[in-house]
N, C-alpha and C positions, 0 to 999 in steps of 0.2 A: 597358673604357671608362676613361679617366683621370678623376681627380678634378677636377671643374670648378672654375674660379676663383670666388671669392667675390664679387668686384666687378669694377670696370671694368678691362680689359686693353687698354692703348692701344699699338698697334704701328705703327711706321713701315714702309714699304716703298719703297726707292729702286730705281729700275729704269732700263732703257735701251729700253723699248718693250714691246709686248704679250707677246712670247714670254718675256721676261725677267720680266715682272710675273706672268704665269701661273705660271711655274716656281717663284717665290718665294711665291706666295700658297697654292698647292694643298696643301702640307703641312698648313698651318693650317686650311684649309677642310675637309680630311679629317678632321682631329682633331675639328673641331666637328661634323661629321656623325656621327662615330663615338660622340660623346657625347650624341647626340640634340638637338642645339641646332638653332634656326632659322638658316639661313644666307641671307644677302642680298649679292649682288654688283652694284653699281651702277657700271658702267664702259662705255667706249666699245664699239662693235661689234666691233672687231678683237680687244680684249681678252676680251670675252665669248666670242667664238668660240673663243679658244684655251683659255679656262678650261673650257669645255664639252667640248672635245676631251680636254683632260687628265683631267677627272673621269669621262668616259664615261658610264655608266648613273647614277652617282650625281649627275650634273647635274640630273636630273629632280627632286631633292629641295632644289634651290637655286632662290630667287627672283631674277630678273634684271629689276630696273626700271631705267628710264632714269637716267643720272646726275643729271638735273635733280630727280629725285624726293628727293634728299638735301640740296637747297639749302635753307638757312634763309632766312626772309624778309628778314633783316638781320642785321648783326653781334650786336646784342642778342638777336635771336631765335634765334641759333644753338643756344644751350644748351637752350632750350625745344624745339627741333626734334630734338636728340639724345635728349632723354627720350622723345619719341614713337617712336623707333626701337628701344627696349628695352621691349616690353610686359611688364606684371607677371606673374610666375609662370612665366616661361621665360627661358632664357639665349639670347641672340642673338649670332652673329657677322656682322659686317657690313664689307665692303669697298667703299671709296669712293675716287675719284681727286680730287686737288687740281684745282680748277676754275680755269684761268688768269685768268679775269676777276675773281677775288677778290684784292683788294689783299693785299700781304704783311702789313700792319698788322692787318687784319681776320682773317687766317689766324692770326697769333700770338695774337691775342685769343682766337679760339676754341679753339685748341689748349691754352693756358693755362687756359682756363675749365674744360675737361674734368677735368684733374688736381686743380683746386682745389675744385670744388663737385659733381662727378658721380662720384666714384670708388667710390660704392657701387652703381652701376648694374649689373645682370647682362648686361654687354655686352662683346664683344671687338671693338674698332674698329680696322681696319686702313687706314691713311691712306697713299695711294699717290702718290709724286711721281717724276717723271723726272729723271735726272741732268742733262739739258739744259734743265730747267725754268728760269723766272726766277730768277736768283741769290738774290733776296730770299725767294722761296717756297722755294727749296732749302735755305737757311739755317734757315728756320723748321722745315722737316721733320726737319733733322739734329738740331736742339737740344730738340725737343719730345717725343720718343718714348723712353722708358726701354729698349725693346727694338725690334729690327728683325726682320721676317719675311724669311726667306731660303729658298733652295732645299733647305737642309740642316736647317730648322727655325728657331725663334726664338733670337736671340743678343743679348747685351747690347750697347748702343749707346754707344761711347765718347764720342760728341759730345754725349749727353744732357746738358742743364742744367736742373734743376727750377725752376719758377717760385718766387719768393720768397714764403714764407709770410706775410711782413708787408705784402705788397703784393697783396691779393686782387683777383679779378675786379672790373671796375667796377661799381658799384652798378646802372648802367643796364641790366645783363644781366638783371635781374629785373623790368624794366618801369617803368612810371610810379609816382610816389609816391601812394599812396592815403590815407595818414594822416601828418600832421605834428603834432609835439607839442613845445612849448617846456618846458624844464625849468630853473627857477631854483633849486630846492632840494627838499629831502625831501617837502615838501607836495605836490608834483606827481608823485610816484611812483605814487600810487593811480590817478590819470588814465592814466599810461603803462601800467600793468598792465591796466586796463580796456580800453584801445584795442588793446593787443597780443592780448588774449583775443579780442576781437571779430574782429580781422583774421585770426587763426589759424583760428577757427571758420568764418569765411567762406571760407577757403581750402580748407576740407575737413579740416582736423585736427580729432581728436576726443580726449576724456578727458585722459589722462595727456600726450599730445603737446601739447595746448593748455597744460596747466599747465607743462610744461617750457619751452615758448617764453616764456611769461610770466616764469618764474623767470630765464631766460637773459638776457632784456632788462633786467629789473629789476637784476640783479647788475652788468651791464655800465654801466648808468646810475649806479648807486651809486658805481662807481669814480670817475667824474667829479665827482660831488657832493661826495664826502669830501675831494677834494683842493683844491677851489676854495672860493670864498666860499659857505657853506651856503645863503645867501639870494640869491646872484647867480651861479649856477654858469655860466649862459649856454650851456646844452646844447640840442641839437635832436635829437629822435628822428624819423626818417623810415622809414615802413613801406611795403614793396612786396610785394604778395601776389596778382598776377594771372598767375602762371605754372604753376598746378597747386597740389597740396597742399604748399605751400611759403611760408614767410614770411620776408622778408629785411629785417632792421632795422639801420639805420646810426645810431650815436649819435656826434654830432660836437661839438666845442667848442674854444675857443682853446687853444693849446698850454699856456699857463700853467694852465688849469683842469683839465688832464687829465694831470699829470706822473705820477700813480700808475699810469697805463696803460704806462708804460715803466720801472717799477722793476725791480730786479734779479729774476732768475728768470722765472717765467711769470705776469704779472700777469693772465691770463685763465684760469688753472688752474681756478678755482672756477665759471667759466662754462662751460667746455667739456662737463661731464657733462650739461648740460641742452639742448644743441643739437648739430646736425650739424657745424657749422663756426663757429669764432669767430676773427677775425683783427684784427690792429692795423695801421692805415695812418697814415703820417705824410706830411703836406704841410708846407710851409714855415710857414704860419700857423695850422695846425689839426692836431688829431689825431682819428682815428675809430675806433671799435670796429664791426665789421660782425659780424653774428649771423645765422646761417642756421638755420632750424628746419624740418623736414620731417615727413611722416607717418611 
C-alpha cells in the first residue's frame, strides 16, 4: 500500500471519450482500491461499462451512482455537497464528469472553491472533461487542476493556475448571513466575541475550536479598529454558519479604515494560527478580511 495523501487531491482528466476516460482513470482507481479507500465513479453508462471491464473483479468494490448524484443544488451549495462526498474517518476517491448544463462561470467558481477552502478533506476528486467540451468548460478544467490523471499515472499540469489567495471564494458559498454586528470601536469587541462564540457553538464547534474562532475574528476586527478612527471604525462583521461545523466571518470596512490590512508582510499572520483560512479581499471602495473556522 502507498502512503495515503493527507488532504484533498484535486485531479483533472481530459479525455476523448469513454475508452480514453477509462484508460486514464483506472490507474488512480486501482491505487485507491489498493489503499483501502472508498471508490465512487459517477459517469455515463458507456464510461461505467468501460471502467467495469477494465477493473474486472475489482469493480465489485466500486460504487457507481448516476452522475446526477453529484450535482450540487446550486453554485453556493457546491462546496457543501463536496463535503458530503467525503465521510469522516475514511478516505474517498471520487470520479465525476463535467455536466454540460453547468455554466462555465459556475464551474470555475466550484473548482476554485475546492482548493481555497476544502483542501483538508480526505478526498481524491477526479474531474473529467472531454477535449471537445464547450471551450469555456475546457479552459476551466485545464487551469483548475494541479495534476492530471493519465493512462501512465498522475502528471503535473503545465496549464494549472492557482486561484489568488487574496480573492477567496465568495462569501455566499457559506450560506446566508445569520449574524451581523456593527463595529465602531473597541467597545464593540465584546459583543463580537459573544456573537462569534454563539455562532460557533451553534454550528457544532466545541471547546478550543470555539475559542480559536473567537480569537481569529477578534484579531481580524482589531486590525480595522486600530487603523481607523477608534470611535468611528465603520466596520461590519457578518457571520455565516449554516453549512455544517463551520463558521465563516467576513469583516468589511471602507478602504481608509483598513489600511493596516495591506501593510507589508503578512498582515494576517497573527490571525492564521486560530483558523482554517484567513484571506484579504480588495474591492474598489472597501476591504474585507474573511475568516473560516472549522471543527
